[in-house]
C-alpha positions as CSV (number, residue, x, y, z in Angstrom):
1,M,-30.3,4.7,-9.7
2,S,-31.4,7.3,-7.1
3,D,-30.1,10.9,-7.2
4,R,-28.1,10.2,-4.0
5,E,-26.4,7.1,-5.5
6,H,-25.7,9.0,-8.7
7,S,-24.2,12.0,-6.9
8,H,-22.1,9.7,-4.7
9,K,-20.7,8.0,-7.8
10,V,-19.9,11.3,-9.5
11,R,-17.8,12.4,-6.5
12,K,-15.4,9.5,-6.8
13,E,-11.8,10.6,-7.4
14,I,-9.7,8.5,-9.7
15,I,-6.0,8.1,-8.8
16,T,-4.3,7.5,-12.1
17,S,-1.5,5.1,-12.8
18,G,1.9,6.8,-12.3
19,T,0.5,9.2,-9.6
20,F,3.1,9.9,-6.9
21,L,1.6,8.6,-3.6
22,R,2.6,10.6,-0.5
23,S,2.9,7.7,2.0
24,Y,2.9,7.8,5.8
25,C,3.0,5.4,8.7
26,P,-0.5,4.7,10.0
27,Y,0.8,4.8,13.6
28,C,3.3,7.6,14.0
29,E,2.2,9.4,10.8
30,N,5.8,10.1,9.7
31,S,6.5,10.1,6.0
32,L,7.7,6.8,4.5
33,T,8.9,8.6,1.4
34,V,12.6,9.2,1.1
35,G,13.7,10.8,-2.1
36,N,12.1,8.8,-4.9
37,N,11.3,5.7,-2.8
38,L,8.8,4.4,-0.3
39,K,11.1,3.1,2.4
40,L,10.1,0.3,4.9
41,I,12.0,-2.1,7.2
42,I,11.7,-5.7,6.0
43,I,12.2,-8.9,8.1
44,E,12.8,-12.0,6.0
45,D,13.9,-15.4,7.2
46,G,15.4,-13.8,10.4
47,K,17.3,-11.1,8.5
48,K,16.5,-7.4,8.8
49,G,16.9,-4.9,5.9
50,Q,15.5,-1.9,4.1
51,L,12.9,-2.3,1.4
52,M,12.5,0.5,-1.1
53,L,9.3,0.5,-3.2
54,S,8.3,2.8,-6.0
55,P,5.9,5.5,-4.6
56,Y,4.1,5.7,-7.9
57,L,0.8,3.9,-8.3
58,N,1.0,0.7,-10.5
59,V,4.8,1.0,-10.8
60,F,6.1,-2.2,-9.3
61,I,9.8,-1.5,-8.8
62,S,11.5,-2.6,-5.6
63,K,15.0,-2.8,-4.1
64,S,16.1,-4.4,-0.9
65,T,19.3,-4.4,1.2
66,I,18.8,-8.2,1.8
67,T,18.1,-11.0,-0.7
68,I,14.4,-11.7,-1.0
69,P,13.6,-14.9,-2.9
70,E,11.0,-14.4,-5.7
71,R,7.4,-15.2,-4.4
72,S,8.5,-15.3,-0.8
73,V,6.2,-13.6,1.8
74,A,7.9,-11.1,4.1
75,T,7.9,-12.1,7.7
76,D,7.2,-8.5,8.6
77,L,7.2,-5.0,7.1
78,K,7.8,-2.2,9.6
79,C,7.8,1.6,9.8
80,P,11.5,2.8,9.8
81,H,10.5,5.6,12.3
82,C,8.5,3.8,15.1
83,S,9.3,0.2,14.2
84,K,5.6,-0.9,14.4
85,S,4.5,-3.7,12.2
86,L,2.5,-2.7,9.2
87,I,1.2,-6.3,8.6
88,Q,-2.6,-6.7,9.0
89,K,-3.1,-10.1,10.5
90,E,-6.8,-10.0,10.0
91,Q,-6.7,-9.4,6.3
92,R,-5.3,-11.3,3.4
93,C,-4.4,-10.5,-0.2
94,P,-7.5,-11.4,-2.4
95,R,-5.2,-12.4,-5.3
96,C,-2.7,-14.8,-3.6
97,N,-3.9,-15.1,0.0
98,S,-0.7,-13.7,1.5
99,E,-0.5,-11.2,4.3
100,I,-0.8,-7.5,3.5
101,A,0.7,-4.4,5.0
102,R,-1.2,-1.1,5.6
103,I,0.3,2.3,5.0
104,K,-1.5,5.7,4.7
105,V,-1.4,7.7,1.5
106,A,-2.6,11.3,1.0
107,A,-5.6,11.6,-1.3
108,M,-8.5,14.1,-1.6
109,S,-7.0,16.3,1.1
110,K,-7.2,13.4,3.6
111,M,-5.3,10.3,4.7
112,I,-6.6,7.0,3.4
113,D,-5.7,3.4,4.2
114,F,-3.7,1.8,1.4
115,F,-2.9,-1.9,1.4
116,I,0.0,-3.8,-0.3
117,C,0.6,-7.5,-0.6
118,A,3.6,-8.7,1.5
119,K,4.5,-11.4,-1.1
120,K,7.4,-10.5,-3.5
121,G,6.1,-10.5,-7.0
122,C,2.4,-10.1,-6.2
123,T,1.2,-6.7,-7.5
124,W,-2.1,-6.6,-5.6
125,H,-2.9,-3.3,-3.8
126,G,-6.1,-1.8,-2.6
127,L,-8.1,0.6,-0.4
128,S,-10.3,0.1,2.6
129,D,-14.0,-0.5,2.0
130,E,-14.7,2.9,3.4
131,D,-12.3,4.8,1.2
132,I,-13.3,2.9,-2.0
133,Q,-16.6,4.7,-1.7
134,D,-14.8,8.0,-2.6
135,I,-11.7,6.9,-4.5
136,I,-10.9,4.6,-7.5
137,L,-7.4,3.4,-8.3
138,E,-6.9,3.4,-12.1
139,D,-6.7,-0.1,-13.4
140,S,-8.1,-1.5,-10.2
141,E,-10.2,-4.7,-10.1
142,E,-12.4,-3.0,-7.5
143,W,-14.5,-1.0,-10.0
């Protein structure tokens, strides 16, 4: 391993399980965190509601104002401020092949892309290829 590769690996920051993730819309940059929840708009089977997710890494607790059948994939997840879709049509969940949504989380004094699976019950989440060079999610399959 070269000195450059070694120093690059040493600089990686580990975000540990249970860390509070300050979350933001990637478009309007408004906070998605309300109290102790990450709040999104969910569209499911023609119905619109609020989806509240745990803002803590690897804590998979969710509540919704509409009924979401287990293992169903949300039609859309939107920012509650600007109403833009957070679904990334060009990417899929590597675990279950469902659509994923992109939000921003604050890490290492900068904003990074953070992806979550849009399928209820799938616990996959990940970082962009660029951000994974500097950050590791504890218990991640990516390292």
